[in-house]
C-alpha positions as CSV (number, residue, x, y, z in Angstrom):
1,M,-20.6,-0.2,-23.2
2,R,-17.6,-0.5,-24.7
3,E,-17.2,3.0,-25.2
4,A,-18.4,3.9,-21.8
5,A,-15.6,1.3,-20.1
6,T,-13.0,3.3,-22.7
7,H,-13.5,6.4,-21.6
8,T,-13.9,5.5,-18.0
9,R,-10.1,4.2,-17.8
10,P,-8.6,7.5,-18.3
11,M,-10.4,8.7,-15.6
12,L,-9.3,6.1,-13.4
13,A,-6.3,6.8,-14.2
14,T,-6.1,10.5,-13.8
15,G,-7.8,10.3,-10.6
16,D,-4.8,7.5,-9.8
17,G,-2.1,10.1,-10.5
18,N,-3.6,13.1,-8.8
19,A,-3.4,11.4,-5.6
20,E,0.5,10.3,-6.2
21,A,0.8,13.7,-7.0
22,G,-0.7,14.7,-3.9
23,A,1.2,12.8,-1.6
24,S,4.6,13.5,-3.4
25,G,3.3,17.2,-3.0
26,W,3.9,16.9,0.7
27,F,6.2,13.7,0.7
28,V,9.5,14.7,-1.2
29,P,10.0,18.1,0.8
30,V,9.6,16.6,4.1
31,L,12.2,13.8,3.2
32,S,14.4,16.7,1.9
33,V,14.2,18.6,5.4
34,L,15.1,15.9,7.3
35,A,18.0,15.0,4.9
36,F,19.1,18.4,6.0
37,V,18.4,18.1,9.6
38,L,20.4,14.8,9.3
39,V,23.5,16.4,7.7
40,W,23.4,19.4,10.2
41,Q,23.5,17.1,13.0
42,T,26.3,15.5,11.3
43,A,28.0,18.5,10.7
44,A,28.1,20.0,14.3
45,W,29.1,16.4,15.7
46,W,31.7,16.1,13.3
47,A,32.7,19.5,13.9
48,G,32.5,19.4,17.7
49,E,32.5,23.2,18.5
50,P,29.0,24.1,19.7
51,H,29.8,27.6,19.9
52,Q,30.4,27.7,16.3
53,L,28.1,25.0,14.7
54,P,25.5,24.0,17.5
55,S,23.1,20.9,16.8
56,P,19.8,21.2,15.9
57,A,18.7,20.5,19.4
58,S,20.5,23.3,21.0
59,V,19.0,25.8,18.3
60,L,15.5,24.7,18.7
61,A,15.9,25.3,22.6
62,K,16.9,28.9,21.7
63,L,14.1,29.0,19.8
64,V,11.8,28.1,22.4
65,A,13.3,29.9,24.7
66,A,12.9,33.0,22.9
67,A,9.5,31.8,22.0
68,R,8.4,31.5,25.7
69,T,9.7,35.2,26.9
70,G,8.1,36.4,23.6
71,D,11.2,38.2,22.5
72,L,10.7,36.1,19.3
73,F,6.9,36.9,18.6
74,W,8.0,40.9,19.4
75,H,11.1,41.2,16.7
76,L,9.3,38.9,14.2
77,G,6.1,41.2,14.2
78,I,8.3,44.5,14.1
79,T,10.3,43.3,11.0
80,L,6.7,41.7,9.3
81,L,5.2,45.4,9.7
82,R,8.2,46.6,8.2
83,V,8.2,44.6,5.3
84,A,4.5,44.7,4.6
85,A,4.7,48.6,4.9
86,S,7.5,48.6,2.2
87,F,5.8,45.4,0.1
88,A,2.5,47.6,-0.1
89,I,4.4,51.0,-1.2
90,A,6.7,49.4,-3.6
91,M,4.0,47.2,-5.6
92,T,1.4,50.4,-5.6
93,L,4.1,52.9,-6.8
94,G,6.1,50.3,-9.2
95,T,2.8,48.7,-10.7
96,A,1.0,52.2,-11.8
97,L,4.6,53.5,-12.9
98,G,5.2,50.3,-15.0
99,I,2.0,50.4,-16.7
100,A,2.3,54.0,-17.5
101,M,5.8,53.5,-19.4
102,G,4.2,50.4,-20.6
103,Q,1.7,52.6,-21.9
104,N,3.4,55.3,-23.1
105,R,6.8,55.6,-24.7
106,A,7.3,58.7,-24.5
107,L,7.4,58.6,-20.4
108,D,9.6,55.4,-21.2
109,R,12.2,57.1,-22.7
110,A,12.4,59.8,-20.4
111,L,12.5,57.3,-17.0
112,Q,14.7,55.0,-18.8
113,P,18.0,56.1,-17.3
114,W,16.7,56.9,-13.9
115,L,15.6,53.4,-14.1
116,I,18.7,52.1,-14.9
117,L,20.4,54.1,-12.3
118,F,18.2,52.7,-9.3
119,L,18.6,48.8,-10.7
120,N,22.0,49.4,-10.3
121,M,22.2,51.3,-7.2
122,P,23.5,49.1,-4.1
123,A,20.8,48.7,-1.4
124,L,23.5,49.9,1.4
125,V,23.9,53.2,-0.2
126,V,20.0,53.9,-0.5
127,I,19.8,52.6,3.5
128,V,22.8,55.1,4.3
129,L,21.7,58.2,2.5
130,A,18.2,57.4,4.1
131,Y,19.4,57.3,7.2
132,I,22.0,60.4,6.6
133,W,19.1,62.3,5.1
134,I,15.7,61.7,7.0
135,G,17.8,60.2,10.1
136,L,17.3,56.8,12.6
137,A,13.3,57.0,12.1
138,E,11.1,54.0,10.8
139,S,9.8,56.1,8.1
140,A,14.0,56.3,6.6
141,A,14.2,52.4,7.2
142,I,10.5,51.7,5.4
143,L,11.5,54.1,2.3
144,A,15.1,52.9,1.9
145,V,13.7,49.3,1.4
146,A,10.8,50.4,-0.7
147,V,13.2,52.2,-2.9
148,N,15.5,49.3,-3.8
149,K,12.3,47.4,-4.8
150,I,10.2,49.5,-6.8
151,P,12.7,49.4,-10.2
152,N,12.2,45.7,-10.3
153,V,8.3,46.1,-9.8
154,V,8.6,48.9,-12.8
155,V,10.7,46.5,-14.9
156,T,8.2,43.5,-14.4
157,V,4.8,45.6,-14.9
158,R,6.3,47.7,-17.9
159,E,7.2,44.0,-19.7
160,G,3.6,43.0,-19.0
161,T,1.7,45.8,-19.9
162,R,3.6,45.8,-23.5
163,A,2.6,42.3,-24.2
164,L,-1.3,42.8,-23.8
165,D,-3.6,41.9,-25.9
166,R,-4.6,44.8,-28.3
167,D,-7.7,42.9,-29.6
168,L,-9.1,42.9,-26.1
169,G,-8.2,46.5,-25.6
170,A,-10.0,47.4,-28.7
171,M,-12.9,45.7,-27.8
172,A,-13.1,47.5,-24.4
173,Q,-13.2,50.5,-26.3
174,V,-16.0,49.2,-28.4
175,F,-18.4,48.5,-25.5
176,R,-17.3,51.6,-23.9
177,F,-15.6,50.2,-21.0
178,G,-13.8,53.6,-19.7
179,R,-10.5,53.6,-18.0
180,L,-11.7,52.3,-14.7
181,R,-13.8,49.0,-15.9
182,T,-11.0,48.7,-18.8
183,L,-7.7,48.5,-16.1
184,R,-9.8,46.1,-13.7
185,H,-11.5,43.9,-16.3
186,V,-8.9,43.8,-19.5
187,V,-5.5,45.1,-18.0
188,L,-5.1,43.7,-14.6
189,P,-6.2,40.0,-15.2
190,Q,-3.9,40.1,-17.9
191,L,-0.8,41.3,-15.9
192,A,-1.8,39.0,-13.0
193,P,1.2,36.7,-13.8
194,Y,3.7,39.3,-14.0
195,L,2.1,41.2,-10.8
196,V,2.4,37.3,-9.2
197,A,6.3,37.4,-10.5
198,S,7.0,40.9,-9.2
199,A,5.4,40.3,-5.9
200,R,7.2,36.9,-5.3
201,S,10.7,38.4,-6.2
202,G,10.1,41.6,-4.3
203,L,9.1,39.9,-0.8
204,A,12.6,37.7,-1.3
205,L,14.3,41.0,-2.2
206,I,12.5,43.0,0.9
207,W,13.1,40.0,3.5
208,K,16.7,40.6,3.1
209,I,17.0,44.4,2.9
210,V,15.0,44.7,6.1
211,L,17.2,42.7,7.8
212,V,19.9,44.9,6.6
213,V,18.0,48.0,7.6
214,E,17.3,46.9,11.1
215,L,21.2,45.6,11.5
216,M,22.1,49.2,10.8
217,G,19.8,51.3,12.2
218,R,17.2,49.9,14.3
219,S,16.7,48.8,17.8
220,N,14.3,46.1,17.1
221,G,13.5,43.3,14.9
222,V,15.2,40.3,13.6
223,G,18.0,42.0,12.2
224,F,18.7,44.0,15.3
225,V,18.5,40.7,17.5
226,I,21.1,38.9,14.5
227,G,23.5,42.0,14.6
228,L,23.6,41.9,18.9
229,S,24.2,37.9,18.8
230,F,27.1,38.5,16.0
231,Q,28.7,40.9,18.3
232,L,28.1,37.9,21.1
233,F,29.2,35.2,18.9
234,D,26.1,33.5,19.7
235,V,25.5,31.3,16.8
236,A,22.6,29.3,17.9
237,T,20.5,33.0,18.7
238,I,21.4,33.9,15.1
239,L,20.3,30.4,13.6
240,A,17.2,30.1,15.7
241,Y,15.8,33.2,14.6
242,A,17.1,32.9,11.1
243,L,14.7,29.5,10.9
244,A,12.3,31.8,12.5
245,F,12.3,34.0,9.9
246,V,12.3,31.3,7.2
247,A,9.3,29.2,8.5
248,V,7.5,32.4,8.3
249,V,8.8,33.3,4.3
250,Q,7.8,30.1,3.9
251,A,4.3,29.6,5.2
252,L,3.1,33.0,3.2
253,E,4.5,31.1,0.1
254,W,2.5,28.1,0.6
255,G,-0.3,29.8,2.1
256,V,-0.4,33.0,-0.1
257,L,1.4,33.4,-2.8
258,Q,0.7,30.1,-4.2
259,P,-2.9,30.0,-3.5
260,W,-3.1,33.4,-5.6
261,E,-1.1,32.4,-8.5
262,R,-3.6,29.4,-8.9
263,H,-6.8,32.1,-8.4
264,V,-5.5,34.7,-10.9
265,G,-4.5,32.2,-13.8
266,L,-8.0,30.3,-13.4
267,W,-8.9,32.8,-16.4
268,R,-6.5,31.6,-18.7
269,R,-7.6,28.1,-18.7
């Protein structure tokens, strides 16, 4: 009986700790957002210039008006499609090239100068050249964004490939897995944390570059609306679309990236 009681107490403590962690998991972020809104409202009241620093209520009114007309969902949807296309291209090509460079030292040495070149190439230069060489087309916009992201994926996946467990690779050879089964059951599970890291950093980079691409050469999208609002000095619309964009990014982080990260890490536990 004493042993059962001794074992029961830690279990109860662990359950309480999980409950407290779950409660603080949503309470602290909400409290942080409310504090930000309060500071924003105070700053807007103190500035007294609604055209330069509109209040949260004014920005919310702009957001609701854009949603009612459908402009918000149209431009936001166009931007998300460009982000998805650029992200898929960058992750596919970057992952394949990163694995190849991590496993082949000769290929790694041959492509290393080009990798450094594209890592340090300003995104603005790539965008301008894509528009000049291809034209103000959708393919130029997506290609420019993907080219800016691929080198980052290559670097992350290459380092993950170099850190692969050689014993697992040897075991796969002994059991004659073949290349496809080895890639699926041995390589990719070990690369999962690196893929998640490159995906998270990739989305953060692609969001920003897509807006610049839209600002410079597209007639729709969130970047286009922000550029047009800048010309009209419409700060409320700029903040409204920016907040909508941030909300979508945060939803993807909580609803897609974090669950995916927990799922791919289950095998390590």
